[in-house]
TINU-674374 format. One record per atom (N, C-alpha, C, O): x, y, z. Coordinates in steps of 0.1 Angstrom, whole numbers, padded with zeros to 4 digits, always signed. Example, Ala and Ser with C-alpha at 12.3 -4.5 7.8 and 13.67 -1.06 7.14 Angstrom:
BEGIN
+0132-0057+0078;+0123-0045+0078;+0132-0033+0078;+0142-0033+0085;+0128-0022+0071;+0137-0011+0071;+0129+0000+0079;+0134+0011+0080;
% end
This chain:
BEGIN
-0028+0045-0313;-0038+0045-0310;-0048+0055-0304;-0044+0063-0295;-0063+0055-0308;-0070+0067-0303;-0065+0072-0293;-0055+0067-0288;-0072+0084-0286;-0068+0087-0277;-0079+0083-0267;-0086+0076-0274;-0084+0083-0254;-0090+0075-0248;-0094+0086-0238;-0085+0094-0234;-0108+0087-0234;-0109+0099-0223;-0108+0091-0209;-0111+0079-0209;-0105+0096-0197;-0103+0089-0187;-0112+0090-0179;-0116+0102-0178;-0121+0077-0170;-0134+0074-0168;-0134+0081-0154;-0124+0085-0149;-0145+0083-0149;-0152+0087-0138;-0142+0081-0124;-0144+0069-0119;-0135+0088-0120;-0125+0080-0106;-0130+0081-0093;-0134+0092-0090;-0132+0072-0086;-0130+0071-0071;-0126+0085-0069;-0127+0094-0078;-0122+0087-0053;-0119+0095-0048;-0102+0097-0046;-0096+0108-0044;-0096+0084-0046;-0081+0082-0046;-0076+0091-0060;-0083+0093-0070;-0064+0096-0058;-0057+0103-0072;-0045+0096-0068;-0038+0098-0059;-0045+0085-0080;-0028+0079-0081;-0019+0084-0081;-0019+0093-0090;-0008+0084-0073;+0007+0092-0072;+0015+0091-0081;+0011+0082-0089;+0023+0096-0084;+0032+0096-0092;+0031+0087-0109;+0039+0080-0114;+0018+0092-0114;+0011+0082-0127;+0015+0086-0140;+0011+0079-0150;+0024+0099-0143;+0035+0095-0152;+0048+0091-0155;+0053+0089-0166;+0054+0089-0139;+0066+0081-0134;+0060+0068-0136;+0062+0065-0147;+0053+0060-0130;+0047+0046-0130;+0047+0040-0146;+0050+0028-0148;+0043+0047-0155;+0046+0042-0166;+0059+0042-0176;+0063+0033-0184;+0064+0059-0171;+0079+0055-0174;+0087+0048-0171;+0098+0053-0175;+0088+0040-0166;+0097+0034-0153;+0089+0015-0154;+0096+0004-0155;+0074+0017-0154;+0070+0000-0155;+0069-0002-0174;+0067-0013-0180;+0070+0012-0181;+0072+0010-0195;+0064-0002-0203;+0068-0008-0213;+0053-0002-0198;+0043-0015-0206;+0042-0011-0220;+0044+0000-0224;+0037-0024-0226;+0042-0023-0239;+0029-0030-0244;+0022-0036-0235;+0024-0029-0259;+0016-0038-0267;+0019-0053-0265;+0030-0057-0268;+0009-0060-0260;+0012-0072-0261;+0014-0078-0250;+0011-0090-0249;+0021-0071-0237;+0026-0076-0221;+0013-0080-0216;+0001-0080-0221;+0018-0085-0200;+0009-0093-0190;+0016-0081-0180;+0028-0081-0178;+0008-0071-0175;+0014-0066-0163;+0002-0068-0154;-0010-0069-0156;+0010-0068-0139;+0003-0073-0124;-0002-0059-0115;+0007-0058-0106;-0009-0052-0113;-0011-0043-0108;-0018-0046-0094;-0029-0045-0090;-0002-0051-0085;-0009-0059-0071;-0014-0049-0061;-0015-0052-0049;-0019-0037-0064;-0026-0031-0051;-0034-0022-0063;-0029-0012-0068;-0042-0026-0065;-0051-0019-0079;-0059-0008-0074;-0063+0002-0079;-0062-0016-0060;-0069+0001-0052;-0084+0007-0067;-0089+0001-0076;-0085+0016-0066;-0097+0021-0079;-0090+0015-0091;-0094+0005-0096;-0083+0019-0094;-0078+0013-0109;-0073+0024-0116;-0074+0025-0128;-0069+0034-0107;-0063+0049-0115;-0050+0048-0119;-0046+0057-0127;-0042+0038-0115;-0028+0033-0122;-0030+0023-0134;-0023+0021-0143;-0041+0018-0130;-0042+0003-0138;-0050+0005-0154;-0048-0001-0164;-0058+0012-0152;-0063+0022-0161;-0054+0031-0173;-0057+0035-0185;-0047+0032-0169;-0035+0040-0178;-0030+0032-0178;-0026+0034-0189;-0022+0018-0172;-0012+0009-0179;-0019+0006-0190;-0014+0011-0201;-0032-0001-0189;-0040-0007-0197;-0039-0004-0215;-0039-0012-0225;-0039+0012-0214;-0041+0016-0226;-0029+0014-0229;-0030+0011-0241;-0015+0012-0225;-0004+0008-0228;-0003-0002-0238;+0004-0001-0249;-0013-0015-0234;-0010-0027-0236;-0018-0033-0246;-0018-0045-0248;-0026-0020-0254;-0036-0029-0266;-0023-0035-0277;-0011-0033-0273;-0026-0042-0290;-0040-0047-0287;-0040-0061-0281;-0050-0068-0283;-0030-0065-0274;-0035-0081-0276;-0024-0085-0256;-0018-0095-0252;-0028-0068-0249;-0021-0075-0240;-0031-0082-0227;-0040-0089-0229;-0026-0077-0215;-0039-0086-0203;-0032-0081-0189;-0021-0083-0184;-0042-0073-0185;-0040-0066-0173;-0046-0074-0160;-0057-0079-0161;-0038-0076-0147;-0039-0087-0137;-0043-0073-0127;-0035-0064-0129;-0053-0071-0118;-0049-0064-0107;-0058-0070-0094;-0069-0075-0095;-0050-0069-0083;-0052-0079-0077;-0050-0068-0061;-0040-0060-0059;-0061-0071-0053;-0061-0062-0043;-0071-0069-0029;-0082-0074-0031;-0065-0066-0016;-0072-0078-0007;-0084-0072+0003;-0089-0075+0014;-0087-0060-0008;-0101-0050+0001;-0109-0051-0014;-0106-0047-0025;-0123-0059-0010;-0132-0064-0022;-0139-0053-0024;-0143-0052-0036;-0143-0043-0016;-0148-0028-0018;-0138-0022-0027;-0143-0015-0036;-0124-0022-0027;-0114-0013-0039;-0120-0025-0052;-0127-0024-0062;-0116-0031-0048;-0124-0045-0062;-0137-0037-0069;-0136-0033-0081;-0149-0034-0062;-0159-0029-0070;-0153-0016-0073;-0158-0014-0084;-0147-0007-0070;-0142+0007-0074;-0137+0003-0090;-0143+0008-0100;-0125-0005-0091;-0113-0011-0100;-0124-0016-0113;-0118-0016-0124;-0137-0020-0112;-0142-0029-0119;-0151-0019-0127;-0154-0019-0139;-0155-0008-0115;-0159+0004-0126;-0150+0013-0134;-0152+0019-0145;-0140+0012-0127;-0130+0023-0134;-0126+0018-0148;-0125+0025-0158;-0123+0002-0147;-0120-0006-0158;-0127-0011-0166;-0124-0019-0174;-0144-0005-0164;-0150-0016-0173;-0152-0018-0188;-0156-0027-0195;-0146-0005-0191;-0139-0004-0208;-0126+0006-0204;-0124+0017-0200;-0116-0006-0208;-0102-0008-0213;-0098-0012-0225;-0107-0016-0231;-0086-0014-0233;-0080-0010-0242;-0079-0031-0244;-0080-0037-0255;-0078-0035-0234;-0072-0047-0231;-0083-0057-0221;-0089-0050-0213;-0086-0071-0221;-0086-0076-0212;-0080-0070-0199;-0069-0064-0197;-0091-0072-0187;-0086-0071-0173;-0092-0079-0165;-0105-0081-0166;-0082-0087-0152;-0083-0093-0144;-0083-0096-0134;-0074-0104-0130;-0095-0092-0123;-0095-0084-0112;-0093-0097-0100;-0098-0107-0104;-0086-0096-0088;-0083-0114-0087;-0086-0107-0066;-0076-0101-0061;-0092-0108-0062;-0093-0106-0043;-0083-0117-0038;-0084-0129-0038;-0073-0109-0032;-0063-0116-0024;-0052-0105-0024;-0051-0095-0031;-0041-0110-0013;-0028-0099-0009;-0016-0106-0015;-0011-0117-0016;-0013-0095-0019;+0000-0097-0028;+0011-0105-0024;+0018-0112-0032;+0012-0106-0008;+0024-0119-0004;+0018-0131-0008;+0019-0141-0001;+0009-0131-0019;+0008-0150-0023;+0008-0148-0036;+0003-0157-0042;+0013-0138-0042;+0017-0137-0060;+0020-0147-0067;+0014-0152-0076;+0028-0151-0062;+0028-0167-0069;+0019-0177-0070;+0019-0185-0079;+0012-0177-0060;-0001-0187-0061;-0013-0181-0068;-0022-0188-0074;-0014-0168-0067;-0023-0164-0075;-0023-0162-0088;-0033-0162-0095;-0008-0160-0093;-0006-0160-0105;-0010-0177-0114;-0013-0180-0125;-0008-0184-0103;-0006-0198-0111;-0023-0202-0107;-0024-0214-0109;-0034-0198-0103;-0043-0197-0104;-0052-0198-0117;-0060-0206-0120;-0046-0186-0123;-0045-0178-0134;-0042-0183-0141;-0045-0178-0152;-0032-0197-0142;-0025-0201-0150;-0010-0194-0158;-0003-0198-0168;-0008-0186-0153;-0001-0170-0160;+0014-0178-0148;+0015-0179-0135;+0022-0182-0161;+0037-0185-0153;+0044-0170-0149;+0044-0166-0138;+0048-0163-0161;+0054-0153-0157;+0049-0143-0161;+0041-0145-0170;+0052-0128-0156;+0043-0114-0165;+0058-0110-0170;+0069-0116-0171;+0052-0093-0175;+0065-0085-0179;+0065-0075-0169;+0076-0068-0169;+0057-0072-0159;+0059-0060-0152;+0055-0063-0140;+0055-0075-0138;+0051-0055-0129;+0044-0061-0115;+0046-0042-0113;+0055-0035-0116;+0035-0040-0107;+0036-0024-0096;+0028-0026-0088;+0016-0029-0091;+0035-0021-0074;+0024-0025-0060;+0030-0008-0056;+0042-0004-0057;+0018-0001-0051;+0012+0014-0047;+0014+0009-0031;+0004+0002-0028;+0024+0010-0022;+0017+0009-0010;+0010+0018-0001;+0011+0017+0011;+0003+0026-0007;-0003+0038-0003;-0018+0035-0001;-0024+0029-0010;-0025+0039+0011;-0038+0034+0009;-0044+0047+0003;-0040+0058+0004;-0058+0040-0007;-0071+0048-0013;-0076+0058-0003;-0079+0054+0009;-0076+0071-0005;-0084+0079-0002;-0098+0076-0001;-0104+0083+0007;-0103+0067-0006;-0120+0061-0005;-0118+0050+0006;-0128+0045+0010;-0105+0046+0011;-0104+0039+0026;-0104+0050+0038;-0111+0051+0048;-0095+0058+0034;-0090+0066+0043;-0105+0074+0048;-0106+0077+0060;-0115+0078+0039;-0122+0084+0042;-0137+0078+0048;-0148+0082+0052;-0129+0064+0044;-0145+0056+0054;-0143+0055+0067;-0133+0048+0071;-0152+0061+0077;-0149+0058+0091;-0148+0047+0096;-0142+0044+0106;-0157+0038+0085;-0159+0028+0099;-0146+0014+0095;-0145+0003+0100;-0136+0019+0083;-0118+0017+0083;-0112+0019+0093;-0102+0013+0096;-0117+0029+0102;-0108+0031+0112;-0091+0034+0114;-0084+0034+0124;-0090+0038+0094;-0075+0038+0092;-0076+0053+0097;-0064+0054+0100;-0081+0065+0099;-0081+0079+0098;-0082+0082+0115;-0090+0076+0122;-0076+0090+0119;-0083+0098+0134;-0088+0108+0128;-0093+0115+0137;-0090+0111+0119;-0093+0127+0117;-0112+0123+0117;-0120+0132+0114;-0119+0111+0119;-0131+0108+0120;-0131+0099+0133;-0121+0092+0136;-0145+0098+0140;-0150+0092+0148;-0156+0077+0139;-0164+0077+0129;-0148+0063+0145;-0149+0051+0141;-0146+0039+0146;-0138+0040+0155;-0150+0028+0143;-0146+0020+0151;-0128+0013+0149;-0123+0011+0138;-0124+0011+0158;-0106+0009+0155;-0104-0003+0153;-0101-0011+0162;-0105-0005+0135;-0105-0017+0131;-0095-0019+0127;-0088-0026+0133;-0089-0011+0109;-0078-0007+0107;-0077-0019+0096;-0067-0018+0089;-0084-0029+0092;-0080-0041+0088;-0086-0037+0069;-0098-0033+0066;-0077-0039+0062;-0078-0041+0049;-0087-0050+0047;-0097-0045+0042;-0086-0063+0048;-0094-0072+0047;-0108-0074+0058;-0105-0081+0068;-0116-0071+0058;-0127-0069+0070;-0127-0085+0077;-0128-0089+0089;-0126-0091+0068;-0129-0108+0071;-0119-0116+0075;-0121-0128+0077;-0103-0108+0078;-0092-0115+0082;-0088-0109+0091;-0091-0098+0093;-0077-0117+0099;-0076-0107+0109;-0078-0103+0120;-0089-0105+0124;-0068-0097+0129;-0073-0092+0142;-0079-0078+0143;-0069-0071+0139;-0089-0070+0145;-0088-0056+0147;-0078-0049+0153;-0070-0055+0160;-0076-0039+0152;-0070-0030+0163;-0071-0027+0175;-0061-0025+0182;-0086-0027+0179;-0091-0025+0192;-0090-0037+0198;-0089-0036+0210;-0091-0052+0192;-0081-0064+0199;-0071-0061+0203;-0069-0062+0215;-0063-0056+0197;-0048-0058+0203;-0046-0048+0208;-0035-0049+0213;-0053-0031+0210;-0049-0025+0218;-0053-0029+0232;-0046-0028+0243;-0064-0035+0230;-0071-0038+0249;-0067-0055+0249;-0077-0061+0251;-0057-0064+0247;-0050-0075+0249;-0031-0073+0252;-0025-0078+0262;-0027-0067+0244;-0011-0066+0248;-0009-0063+0254;-0018-0054+0257;+0005-0065+0263;+0009-0063+0273;+0015-0049+0268;+0017-0046+0256;+0018-0039+0279;+0021-0023+0282;+0037-0028+0273;+0039-0020+0264;+0046-0036+0275;+0056-0040+0267;+0053-0044+0252;+0060-0038+0245;+0045-0052+0245;+0040-0057+0238;+0042-0043+0225;+0050-0042+0215;+0029-0034+0232;+0023-0025+0225;+0037-0015+0223;+0042-0013+0212;+0043-0011+0234;+0058-0005+0232;+0069-0011+0221;+0078-0004+0216;+0067-0018+0219;+0081-0028+0212;+0072-0023+0202;+0078-0016+0194;+0053-0025+0198;+0050-0025+0181;+0051-0008+0175;+0052-0004+0164;+0050+0000+0188;+0049+0016+0184;+0064+0019+0184;+0065+0031+0182;+0076+0014+0184;+0085+0013+0183;+0095+0010+0172;+0105+0017+0169;+0089-0005+0163;+0090-0009+0154;+0084-0007+0142;+0089-0010+0131;+0076-0003+0144;+0065+0002+0133;+0062+0019+0133;+0056+0025+0125;+0066+0022+0143;+0062+0039+0141;+0076+0048+0148;+0075+0060+0150;+0085+0042+0150;+0097+0049+0154;+0092+0058+0165;+0096+0070+0163;+0085+0057+0175;+0080+0065+0182;+0082+0068+0199;+0079+0061+0209;+0087+0078+0198;+0102+0077+0207;+0091+0080+0220;+0097+0083+0230;+0079+0081+0221;+0074+0081+0234;+0063+0068+0234;+0051+0068+0236;+0071+0058+0231;+0062+0046+0229;+0058+0042+0240;+0046+0041+0242;+0069+0040+0249;+0064+0035+0265;+0056+0044+0274;+0048+0039+0281;+0058+0059+0272;+0048+0067+0278;+0030+0063+0275;+0021+0064+0284;+0027+0060+0260;+0016+0061+0252;+0014+0043+0256;+0002+0039+0256;+0021+0037+0258;+0019+0023+0263;+0009+0019+0273;-0001+0012+0273;+0017+0026+0284;+0014+0030+0299;+0004+0036+0295;-0004+0027+0293;-0001+0046+0293;-0014+0051+0294;-0026+0042+0287;-0038+0040+0291;-0021+0038+0278;-0031+0029+0274;-0034+0018+0281;-0046+0016+0277;-0032+0010+0289;-0031+0000+0300;-0041+0007+0310;-0052+0003+0314;-0034+0018+0314;-0040+0027+0325;-0056+0029+0319;-0065+0027+0328;-0059+0034+0306;-0074+0039+0300;-0079+0026+0302;-0087+0025+0311;-0076+0014+0296;-0083+0005+0294;-0091-0007+0304;-0099-0016+0301;-0084-0003+0317;-0089-0007+0328;-0102-0003+0336;-0110-0008+0343;-0100+0008+0329;-0115+0019+0334;-0127+0018+0323;-0139+0020+0326;-0119+0014+0307;-0129+0013+0299;-0123+0009+0283;-0115+0017+0278;-0127-0006+0275;-0121-0008+0267;-0120+0007+0254;-0128+0016+0252;-0106+0004+0248;-0108+0014+0235;-0113+0010+0226;-0112-0002+0224;-0120+0016+0219;-0127+0006+0207;-0133+0017+0198;-0143+0015+0191;-0127+0032+0199;-0129+0039+0184;-0117+0045+0186;-0112+0046+0197;-0112+0052+0173;-0104+0060+0170;-0101+0072+0174;-0090+0078+0172;-0115+0079+0180;-0113+0090+0187;-0106+0087+0201;-0096+0093+0205;-0112+0078+0207;-0105+0072+0217;-0090+0071+0218;-0084+0076+0228;-0086+0066+0211;-0070+0064+0211;-0065+0075+0206;-0055+0078+0214;-0067+0085+0197;-0063+0095+0195;-0063+0105+0200;-0054+0112+0197;-0072+0109+0210;-0074+0115+0224;-0062+0115+0231;-0054+0124+0231;-0061+0100+0243;-0054+0095+0245;-0035+0100+0242;-0026+0103+0248;-0038+0096+0227;-0022+0099+0227;-0018+0112+0222;-0006+0113+0220;-0027+0122+0220;-0026+0135+0220;-0026+0140+0234;-0025+0152+0234;-0026+0136+0245;-0027+0143+0259;-0018+0136+0263;-0016+0139+0275;-0004+0122+0259;+0007+0121+0262;+0019+0127+0253;+0031+0126+0256;+0017+0131+0243;+0029+0129+0232;+0025+0146+0227;+0015+0151+0223;+0036+0150+0229;+0038+0161+0223;+0034+0166+0210;+0035+0158+0201;+0029+0179+0204;+0028+0181+0187;+0043+0180+0181;+0053+0185+0186;+0043+0171+0168;+0057+0172+0163;+0060+0182+0153;+0051+0190+0150;+0073+0185+0147;+0077+0192+0140;+0061+0195+0128;+0051+0188+0124;+0065+0208+0126;+0058+0212+0112;+0036+0206+0113;+0029+0203+0103;+0033+0207+0130;+0022+0204+0132;+0016+0191+0130;+0004+0190+0130;+0026+0179+0129;+0021+0168+0124;+0013+0162+0142;+0017+0163+0153;+0003+0155+0137;-0003+0155+0151;+0001+0140+0155;+0005+0131+0147;-0001+0138+0165;+0008+0128+0177;+0003+0116+0173;+0012+0107+0173;-0006+0113+0171;-0017+0102+0171;-0009+0095+0161;-0006+0083+0164;-0003+0101+0146;+0003+0100+0134;+0013+0082+0132;+0014+0073+0124;+0021+0085+0145;+0028+0074+0141;+0024+0060+0151;+0029+0049+0148;+0015+0060+0161;+0007+0053+0166;-0001+0042+0157;+0001+0030+0155;-0011+0053+0152;-0019+0045+0141;-0012+0044+0130;-0018+0036+0122;-0002+0047+0126;+0008+0039+0114;+0011+0021+0119;+0008+0011+0113;+0018+0025+0131;+0023+0013+0139;+0013+0005+0139;+0015-0006+0133;+0004+0007+0143;-0010-0006+0147;-0013-0008+0134;-0015-0020+0132;-0014+0002+0123;-0021-0004+0109;-0012-0016+0103;-0016-0027+0099;+0001-0012+0103;+0013-0017+0100;+0007-0037+0107;+0003-0047+0101;+0009-0032+0119;+0007-0050+0127;-0005-0051+0124;-0005-0063+0121;-0018-0048+0122;-0027-0052+0122;-0027-0062+0106;-0031-0074+0103;-0022-0052+0098;-0022-0062+0081;-0010-0071+0077;-0007-0075+0066;-0002-0072+0092;+0011-0076+0090;+0019-0069+0072;+0022-0076+0062;+0021-0057+0073;+0025-0049+0064;+0040-0054+0054;+0043-0056+0042;+0047-0053+0067;+0060-0053+0064;+0063-0067+0059;+0070-0069+0049;+0056-0079+0069;+0059-0092+0063;+0053-0094+0047;+0062-0097+0040;+0041-0091+0042;+0035-0090+0032;+0045-0084+0022;+0049-0091+0012;+0051-0073+0023;+0061-0065+0013;+0075-0078+0010;+0079-0083+0000;+0079-0082+0026;+0087-0087+0026;+0085-0105+0015;+0095-0109+0009;+0076-0110+0015;+0073-0124+0008;+0070-0113-0007;+0078-0116-0015;+0063-0104-0011;+0064-0101-0020;+0073-0100-0031;+0071-0104-0042;+0088-0091-0023;+0097-0089-0028;+0103-0103-0029;+0104-0107-0041;+0107-0108-0022;+0110-0129-0023;+0104-0135-0037;+0112-0140-0046;+0090-0134-0039;+0089-0138-0050;+0087-0132-0064;+0086-0139-0074;+0087-0121-0065;+0091-0112-0077;+0100-0118-0090;+0095-0120-0101;+0117-0123-0085;+0122-0128-0096;+0115-0146-0100;+0120-0154-0108;+0106-0148-0092;+0101-0160-0102;+0087-0157-0105;+0081-0167-0107;+0079-0144-0105;+0073-0147-0114;+0072-0134-0125;+0062-0133-0133;+0081-0127-0126;+0088-0120-0135;+0094-0127-0149;+0101-0137-0148;+0093-0122-0161;+0100-0125-0175;+0114-0125-0173;+0117-0122-0162;+0123-0126-0180;+0136-0121-0179;+0134-0109-0183;+0125-0108-0191;+0143-0098-0178;+0140-0084-0182;+0124-0079-0178;+0120-0069-0185;+0117-0082-0171;+0108-0080-0162;+0107-0068-0154;+0117-0067-0147;+0099-0059-0152;+0102-0052-0142;+0098-0048-0131;+0086-0051-0131;+0100-0045-0121;+0092-0042-0107;+0089-0029-0106;+0098-0024-0110;+0078-0018-0101;+0079-0008-0095;+0074-0009-0082;+0066-0018-0078;+0078+0001-0075;+0072-0003-0062;+0070+0012-0056;+0081+0018-0054;+0058+0017-0053;+0057+0028-0045;+0057+0027-0033;+0046+0023-0029;+0066+0029-0025;+0063+0033-0005;+0063+0047-0002;+0065+0057-0008;+0059+0044+0010;+0056+0065+0015;+0058+0063+0031;+0053+0072+0037;+0065+0052+0040;+0073+0054+0050;+0089+0047+0046;+0092+0046+0035;+0096+0044+0058;+0111+0045+0056;+0111+0035+0059;+0123+0032+0059;+0104+0026+0063;+0106+0011+0067;+0104+0006+0053;+0113+0000+0047;+0093+0008+0047;+0090+0004+0032;+0102+0003+0023;+0108-0007+0020;+0105+0016+0019;+0115+0017+0012;+0128+0013+0013;+0135+0009+0004;+0129+0014+0033;+0144+0002+0033;+0142-0009+0029;+0154-0013+0027;+0133-0021+0025;+0132-0033+0025;+0134-0029+0009;+0145-0032+0004;+0127-0022+0001;+0125-0022-0014;+0138-0020-0015;+0144-0030-0018;+0144-0012-0015;+0160-0009-0016;+0170-0016-0015;+0179-0018-0023;+0168-0022+0000;+0182-0034+0000;+0172-0047-0006;+0179-0057-0005;+0162-0049-0012;+0156-0060-0021;+0159-0061-0035;+0158-0072-0041;+0162-0050-0042;+0165-0044-0050;+0182-0045-0057;+0188-0049-0067;+0186-0039-0042;+0202-0041-0044;+0209-0056-0045;+0220-0059-0048;+0200-0062-0042;+0206-0079-0037;+0198-0085-0050;+0190-0079-0057;+0203-0099-0052;+0201-0106-0062;+0199-0104-0076;+0208-0098-0082;+0187-0108-0083;+0188-0112-0098;+0184-0095-0102;+0174-0094-0109;+0190-0086-0098;+0182-0073-0101;+0187-0062-0110;+0199-0063-0108;+0186-0053-0117;+0195-0043-0124;+0186-0029-0119;+0177-0023-0124;+0193-0027-0108;+0186-0008-0104;+0185+0000-0116;+0194+0002-0124;+0171+0006-0116;+0174+0016-0125;+0170+0025-0118;+0172+0036-0124;+0165+0027-0107;+0163+0038-0100;+0178+0043-0093;+0180+0035-0084;+0184+0049-0094;+0194+0051-0085;+0195+0057-0074;+0205+0058-0066;+0183+0062-0073;+0179+0073-0058;+0159+0076-0063;+0155+0080-0073;+0153+0070-0051;+0138+0070-0053;+0135+0086-0061;+0140+0097-0060;+0124+0081-0069;+0119+0088-0079;+0105+0094-0066;+0098+0087-0059;+0106+0110-0067;+0094+0111-0060;+0087+0123-0067;+0092+0126-0078;+0076+0129-0063;+0064+0135-0064;+0073+0151-0072;+0083+0155-0065;+0070+0155-0082;+0071+0173-0083;+0066+0180-0075;+0061+0174-0065;+0064+0192-0074;+0058+0202-0068;+0046+0205-0069;+0038+0208-0060;+0043+0205-0086;+0034+0207-0092;+0023+0197-0087;+0013+0202-0083;+0024+0182-0087;+0021+0172-0086;+0013+0172-0067;+0001+0171-0064;+0028+0176-0057;+0023+0178-0046;+0009+0191-0039;+0001+0191-0030;+0013+0199-0049;+0000+0210-0052;-0013+0205-0050;-0022+0206-0042;-0012+0198-0062;-0024+0191-0063;-0027+0177-0059;-0037+0172-0065;-0021+0170-0050;-0022+0159-0045;-0014+0158-0032;-0005+0150-0032;-0016+0166-0021;-0010+0165-0010;+0000+0151-0006;+0011+0152-0001;-0006+0143-0007;-0004+0129-0003;+0006+0123-0011;+0010+0111-0008;+0011+0129-0021;+0022+0125-0026;+0035+0130-0023;+0045+0126-0029;+0035+0138-0013;+0048+0144-0006;+0057+0131-0001;+0069+0132-0004;+0050+0118+0006;+0056+0114+0012;+0067+0095+0001;+0075+0086+0004;+0056+0102-0013;+0057+0087-0021;+0073+0090-0026;+0078+0100-0028;+0080+0073-0027;+0090+0069-0030;+0090+0062-0043;+0081+0054-0041;+0093+0060-0054;+0090+0047-0061;+0106+0045-0069;+0112+0053-0075;+0108+0031-0064;+0122+0023-0072;+0117+0013-0080;+0109+0004-0078;+0128+0017-0093;+0120-0001-0102;+0132-0006-0103;+0142-0001-0099;+0132-0019-0108;+0143-0026-0111;+0143-0034-0123;+0132-0032-0128;+0149-0041-0128;+0146-0052-0141;+0153-0063-0136;+0163-0063-0129;+0145-0078-0142;+0147-0086-0136;+0161-0090-0145;+0160-0093-0157;+0170-0092-0141;+0183-0097-0154;+0185-0110-0162;+0192-0113-0172;+0178-0119-0154;+0179-0137-0158;+0161-0144-0149;+0153-0142-0140;+0164-0153-0157;+0154-0162-0151;+0158-0167-0137;+0168-0175-0137;+0153-0164-0126;+0151-0168-0113;+0151-0183-0113;+0149-0189-0102;
% end
């Protein structure tokens, strides 16, 4: 196939792009699902491998990301179907498309730079914005509501379960004290509160990092959604179909590792695949990425 120049891209740079192609191994005529299509960076590269008769299905729960993907993927070598939805409903989404099984599924569990850069999302403590954190702004409860209604004990539990924050009780207590005076509604309010009661971590890590991670996971039920995806994969893949999942923290990676080590899977990556020093230099967010791949042994 003639080489195709890459399209103008959104802010986000896809992590481990060559490694995704290696382990997903898309072939001409296959059907591949990018379950977190984002701005379409991985999807565009995969689509070039599926020509002439393949199909790419892109799923994302964020309509804004689908708009970016639509622009990125408007000229690809194969048809592209974009679907608004959560990969936790992968089986249901494929049924709606009348697709029984696919040859491969990719899920990059990280956030797009475009999402992090938008202060209205409330995903980052680097800029002032509403404390929202929802990936789908039409569903669920914003982080501000959780922060202002949950008990001190419930907040501490979230900070430990999803952020493994040692100072969880101290932060939860300060939040409850602060919200008696004024509701906590912005990213900077929460970040400054945390910085005042949690010491800076090793390597200069911002004290708010784990708290924001924990709230984001809780708001979007990220681990629950991942568990549902992992459970459904065997009934969505063809025999010898491949699953490639990129995680960004130990809670996600542990779920993926344990799922691939049980059931009808042949593990392809004995250890997680990580970014090269060259990639980390050009894309620092790739530093924490861990890719695991497995192949379905037989029909579930």
